[in-house]
N, C-alpha and C positions, 0 to 999 in steps of 0.2 A: 615618533615618540605625536610631529607635526604634519606629517599624513595622515594618520591613523584619525586624525586631529578632523581636519581638510575633509576627508574622505566622509566621516561618520556628518559633519555639519552639509555636504549636501543632498546627503542620503537623505538626512530628515526636510532641506530642504526643498525635496522633490516630490518627497511622501508628503510632505504635505499639501505641496500644489498639487498634485495628483487628486489630491480627498477636499480640493475647494471644488473641483470640477465635479467632481462623481456625480453622477446623477442622482434623485432625490430616491430613496428604496420607497417602491411601491408596496400596497399594499403583501400578505401573504398570498400566493395562491392554495385554490383549496385542495384539501387532505387526501390524497386520491388513498383509497382504502379496494385492497385484493379482492379478487370477487373470490369465494368458496367454493370450492370445489372434492368431490371427492378423488382423491389419486388413489389408482391401485400399485401397488408396489406390491410384483411376486420376491419373494426370496428364495434365493437355491440353499438348503440346506449343505452341500460343500462346495466350496471356492473352487473356480475352475483351475485343474494346474496352467502353470506357465515355466516356458523356457526361460532359465538362467543363460547366459551367454556369457562367457568369459571364467577366469578363478572364485573362486571363494573371496572375499574379505575376509584379510586377517588381519589385526590394528598392529600395529608397530608399534610392541611393549618396550625394546632396548632401540631404541633410538643409535646405538654407535654400535651395531651389530644388524648387514643384509639382508 
């Protein structure tokens, strides 16, 4: 318990010291706005087939049996 209190007080002391030396906050930078542009998205009606490697996944319903 003593060790926990010591570490806590040390961390609080370090955090407080760093807060005192932190530079003054500057004004917020200008808000950036994204450019609006038309994006051409072509969608395919059917997904392209993919090759599956390995055995199909089967969930282990009974953990005692393999």
